[in-house]
C-alpha positions, 0 to 999 in steps of 0.5 A: 439507505443503499449499501454501496457492496466492495468490487473486487478485481481478481488478476490472474490466469488460472482458471481454477483460481478465479472460478475459487476465487470468484465462488466465494467472494461472491457469496461473501456478496462482493461484485466481482471482476476478472482479469488474466493478465497484466495490462487487461489488468491495468486497464480495468482499474481504470474502468472498474475502480475496484475497492480491491484488487488481489494480483498473482505476479506470474502474469502473461504480458507484463507480471504482477509486479510491473501492474503494482508499479504502474498502479501506484504511479497514477493518481487514480489508482495508488491508494487502491488496496493491492492482496498479491497472490502468487504461487511463489515462495521467495522472500525477495518477490514478498519483501519486491511486492510491498516496497512497490506498495502491495498492502498484503501478500498471499501464498499459493496454496492458500486458504478461501476463509483467510482470503476472504480474512484478509480482504474484509479486513483490508476493505475496513481499514480501507473505509476507515482511513476515508472517514477518517480523511472526510473527517479533516483534510489538510490543506497542506503540512509544512515542515521547513523546505518539505511539504505535504497536500494530503488531498492531493496524494502530493510532497514538494521539496524545495519546490519540487515535487516528490515521487513517493511510492505510496507506503512511503508517502503513508509513513512520511504523513503519519511520521510528520502529523506525529513530530517527536513522537517514536515509532516502533517497526512495528507499529509501523508494520502494523497501522502502515500495512495492516499486518503484523509479519514479526519477522519484517520489520526491515521491511519497515527499514527498507521504505526509511531508507528509499525515503530518505533518499527522496527528501533528506538533503545527507541521507546518512545525517537525515534532519527530518526522520531521526533513528531511534536505536533498538526501538524505530524512528521519529519525525525530528521536532522543530526547534 
């Protein structure tokens, strides 16, 4: 049996960080490549097709946020997990990164052991999602004028294709597949983002807000995604 070796792309311009991270990841058996600027990171992602990206925010040329934004817009790279690794500890940078589609966030200086654990956890979750998708991929999920095509990562409203971020898409698919079921903010964080940010449940609120702006006729009076006060959100059941 051939065992697939997971491929990791390190995007950083600090040589000591690159060598440290490359060493610990190769020691764990990962295949590793490096990009030292934003444009190279985008090219390497398209050519190397990594299973996960470790992305620094502060990069020559275009920064990590722009790299993440660009990758999330392309269907072939939109679902690659991204862990942002940065010296910035400002909460706003973290929130912006998550809103753009980053899956996790590690602040320098970091523990190599913690970094490896986060990488493995993210890869396990990605493998699980792929296996689940292989078991059952619906051609289309229709809910009135709203149509989701999971196999293509596409969402349409009244026949018009919507431009959703990866996290907005994942939230929508989870909710629309479970109409009437209430999901807490903590559950959505752990399920969609894959980690527990108990002090950052507003990340969910921000993503729901942006999702409503795109799918609701009147976001102030949502007809699809309902707020359950003090708990979380649910997708409205059809009458």
